[in-house]
N, C-alpha and C positions, 0 to 999 in steps of 0.2 A: 645294764650291764657295765661291768666296769672297764674302761678302756687301757691300753696300755699306749706306750710311744710306737711300737712297731705295729696296731691294728691303726693308728691315727692315721701314722705312715699310708698303709696300704687302703686305708677305706677308698672302696670303689664307687664312683657318682652313679646314678639312676638317672632316670628322666623325670623325677620328681622332684622336690626339695627332703633333703632327710635331715633329721634331727637324731643325733642318739644321745641319752642322758650317761652320764657317766658317774655322776653321786653328787647330792649336796645344791640339785637344781642347776649345774652344770652341763653343758648340753653342747655335742659338736654339730654344727651346720654344714650341711655337705650340700652345694646348690647342683643341679643338673648340669654346668660347666665344668664342674669338678672343686671350683673355689671351694676351699674348708674356714670356716670360724670360728671362735665360742661366745657362748649365747650363758648367762645367769639369768634363769626366773626365781622371782620371788613375789609374796605378796605384799603390797605396800601399806605400813602401818596404818598411814590416814585415813584409807577407804578400804583396805582388802582385796582393794583392787590386784587381779594376776599382773605382772609388769615381766617384757624382755628385756634384758638389757644389754647390747652387745661389748664383749668386752675387747675384740682384735681379732686378726686375722691368723691361721696359720698357713707357715710356719714360723711366720716371726713372732707370733705367740706359740711357745711349747706345751706339751699338756701341762708340764711340772708349774711351770709358770702361771698359766690357765688356770689351776688346782690352787695357786697362792693367792691367785688374786680373787678368787672366789671366795678363799676361807675371808681373806680382810673385809670384803664387801660384806658378806652375811654380818660380822661382828659389826659391821656398822648400819647394816639393816636392823637386827635387833633392837639397836639403839634409836632407833627411829628414822633414821637416813633413808633418802630417795636417790640412789644414785642417777637412776635413771633418769627422773625430773629435775635433778638437776643439768646434765648433761643437755636434756633437750633446752632446758632457760639460760646456760650459757651461751646454747649456738642460733638462740635467738636475739639474745640481747648484741652477741658479738657479728659482727662482720662479718657475713659468708663472702669468703674468697674463692671456696672451694664448689662452689655452685658451679654446673654445667657450663652456664652462659658465661661465667668470669672467666671460666678456665679455656673455653674456647676463644675467646678477647686475648688472653697469656697467649694462646697456642699461635693466632695471628699474628699478634702485634712481637712477640718478642722471637718467634722462631721462622713462623713462615717468611710474615715480609723481611725479615734479613738473607733470607737464605734460597728462596723460593720464587721462580718468575711466575708460577700457578696459584700465586698467595691468595688473588682475586677468585679464582675458580673456587680454588679451596675452600675458601671461605663464603661463600652462595651454596656450596653443598652443607655445609653446619647450618645457616640459618644466617649468614650477617653479610652487610656489604659497606664499600663505601659509602658516603654522603657524600656526592660529587659539588653541592653547592658548598658546604664548608670545606672541602679541599679540591679545587680545580685541577690540580696535579698529583694522580694518586700516586706517583712515584713518592711522595713527600710527605704522604699520610701518617699523621698521627694517630694513637690508639682514640682520643674522643671522636676522632672521624670515623669511627668502625660504626656503624648501625646495626639495627634488624630488616633483614632482606624484607621489601615491601611489593615485592614483584607480584603481580597477580598471573592467571593463568587466561584461556583463550574464552572464558565466561565470566571477567571480569572480577572472578571471585581472589583474593588475597591469599597466597599459599600459604600453608602453616607448616613451616620448619621446625627442627630440631628444637633449634634454639628456643622456639615459641611454645612445645611439646616439653621441654625438660631442661629449660630456663633456670626456675629456681632449686631444682633437687641438685643435692651434691653430686658431684659425680661419679662417687662410689658407692650410690644408690640406683645408680642407672645399670641395669643388668642385661644378660646375654637374651634374656625371652625383650624386652622391651625391643634392643637392637633387629631382633627377626621379625616383632610386628613392624617395625618402619621398613625394612627393607622389603617386606611380602607388599606393602602397601604402592611402594614406588615402583615392585615386580610387575606389579598389575596392568602397568602400563605404559612401561617402559624397561625391559628387563638388563639392557648394557648399563642404563641407568642408573640402576639398583647395583652394580658389579662396581660403579665408580663410587658411590655411598658406600657399600664396605671396604673398600681400598680406601677411603677417605677415615671412616671410622679406625679400622684398622692401624692407621698411622698418628690420628690423633690419641687412642687410649693407649698406645707402645708411646708415646712421648708421654703421658702423663703418667704410665707404671714407673719409666725413666726418672721421673721428679716427685715417686713415692705417694705420688696423689691416686694411686688407687694398686691395690693391691695383685690385680694382676689386669690382664687384656683379654676383656669379656667377647672381642671377635673372635679372637685367635683360634678358637674350634668350633668356629662358624663358616660353614659352606659358601661360597659365592652363591647368590642367586639364581645362576643361568652360569651355563656353558656355552662359552664363545668360541666362535670358528672364525677363521682370516677371510674376509670377506674380498670375493671374485667378482663383484658386481659392477659392469662396464655401461653404460646407458648405449644405447643403438643409437646411430644417427636420427631416427627420427620420434626417441625419445627426447634427444637433446634439444630437438629443431622444439617439441610442446613446450619442453621446462623454459626454453630461452623465451618463446611468445607468451606462457604464463606469464613469467617473471614482470614481461611489461603491464600488467593489469595491476601489479601490486600499488606502483607507485612507490616516491619515495618513504622511507629508505632503502624498501628491501628491493625495488628494481633492481639499482645498483650495485648490492652486493649479489645478489645472486648473477648477475652477468660478470661482474670484475671475476667470480668462482671459476666463472666459465672459460672466460678469456683469458685469465692468467692461470690457472692450476694452484695460487696459492692455499694456505689451511684458513677454514672458517674463519678463525678468531681475529687471524692476521687483517684481512679483509674486513670484517665486518667493526673492528676496534683502529680503523686506519686514521690518519691525522693530518691537517692540511699542510704542515710542512714536511711531511714525507712525501707527498708531490710536486715533482718537478718538470713543471709543463713545458719549460723551454727543451731541455734536455730529451721529455716525455721518457719518462721513468720513475718508480715508485721506489722508495730509500726507506726500508725496512732495517728501524735499529734492532742491533742484537738483544737487545731490552726485549723485545717485540717478539721474536722467532722463537722456534720451539727446541733447536740444538743451540742458540744462544749465538747464532753468528750473523753480521750484520749480509745484509741480501738485498740486490739490486733488480726489480722487473720493470723490462721495458714494457714500456705501451705499445699495444700494435695500434693501428689508424684505429680500429672498432674498440677497444679498450681508450683509446685517447678522448674519442667521440664519447663514452659513456661519462666517464671523469667529468667533462666539458660542459656537460647536461645536467649536472648534479647542481642543488640551489647550494647558496654557502652564506648561512649565518653570520650576521655579525658579530665578532669576538667569539666566533665556536671553534675550539680547537678539535672535536672532531666531525668527520666527512660525514658518517653514516649517524644519528643520533636522534630520540623521540626526547624531548620534554631537556635536552640539554645534557640528556644521559644516556651511556652507550647500551646497542643493541644488545638484549639478552632473549629475547623470547625467540629462539629457534625452532621450539616447538609448534609454535602458532605457525611460526612462516612456510613449516614444512606442509601444515596442513591445508593450507592456503595452495600452495603450489599441486599439490597432490589432487585436490578440489579441481584448479583451472587448468592444467594439464592432461589430467587423466591417466597420469605414470606413477606406478607404487612400486613398493619393496626397492625401496632408494634410499641415499641419506645423501646431507651436502657435501662429506667425505670422498662419495663416489664420483661428485664431478672431479674431484684431483686425481680416482684413480683413470676417468673418462679424459682426463686432458692427457696422462701422461702414456694411456695407448693410442691418443689422437695422434700425437709426435711421433711415436714411433711409427703408424700405418703411415706416415708424411715422410717418413725415412731420415727421422732425425735422431744422431746416435745418442747412444744409451747416455755417456757421458755428459750431453750436453742437457738432454732432460731430465737428468739429477739435478744438474746446474740450474732449468728453469725452477724447479722445483724444491731449491735450496736442501735438496735430500743426500746423505753420506751413507751410500751402501754401494756393494757390487763394486762398481769402476772406479771409487773414488774414496774406498774404505781402506782402511788399515795402514801399512807402509804406502801404499800409493800417495794417499789423502796427506801423508806428511808433505811429501816431494811434489806433488802436484798442486801448485800455487794457480794456476791459469784460470783467470776467472768468467773463459767462454761469454763473454760483454758481445761482441759482435755478433755469434753462434746463438747466443739465447734471444738475440732482438731476433733475427733470422727466423727462427724455429715459430718465434710468438705470433708475427707477422704471416707466417705461411698459414699457423693454427687462427690466426684472426680470420683469414680470408676463406680458411674453409668452414669456420661456424656463419661467416656471410653468407655462403652459399649453398648451406642448410636455410637458413633464415629465408631466404630468397627464390626457395627451391631450384636453385639451379644445380646442374650436375656436379658434385663435388672432383675437384683434380688431384688424385692421392697418387 
């Protein structure tokens, strides 16, 4: 059929890839995602082989311009030229800087690293990590210190990341179908993790589109792999006692991480990435800098007698910066940690973040005021949000210490089988 500008604009996507012939070998390509582009099919003079040569994307290349470009190329082909072969040769000889891995590196070092505190987390979702041996201080990380993620699963097998899978491919060649396959593979084992990957890829391709590296964002029309509900899980006293005891069987570094999460109610990564210079044993407090907290506010966490005992019993490697580390690298195998905890405790259907909610609920049961509980958690909502938070500058240092002391005693009573005094 002969296309018109109106029919091209209104052409609907389908569940399959469509190739609509205009004339003289010019085709409109319509992807299932709705992305449209132009291609010219011709037979190469040298061997008679049918070749498809991409002309450009629509609407950047209009129907009129696509026809004009196709006419010029057909004249060259009649003289023996092979535009597609020339394009492939040029691509191979040139430095490929629009490959997926190269683009991810640019995204992490030029954008994420400069503007996002969670840049390392994002890098891992895409398949990269910081080479801690080459870069002792991640915040000073140069591009050359970013390497492929070499982490392994619970069976000792190296994880296959997106960079491993798509690294050499042009970013524009990664389709929505490729992304669906990747999301489905993650969703089989971890639906929430698949949702997070969906968000990371959407942001990444949105950034790439803004720099004209791709014609469209292939994630924009893809639904999240799973529907999420706000969690309300709070561990019972018996479950908390079992998790505490199970943590003691794991050994360093996992015992300390889990028990400090229970005793302080802080976020998982804030404890797992704890540094020795953030611990003040004399003042009995953890000083979490703004750069390491979710809300960007420096936060002091008083240490109860029980938490102080956990910290005092931790081994201190010579010249080690991180408190919890394996082979001088940050702890990242939380899924494996959770499997071990479930098996040792017999408690199921919970997450490490549920410990934070359990602490908040426990403090409320102990009669701790809501604003003090929020101060302990470094959480701004309800009583400390909005205009109140602007003028309320009291840091609740004394109240936080008393609250965590009472909570530490409560956890101690659970561990030792004594009747808890609520």
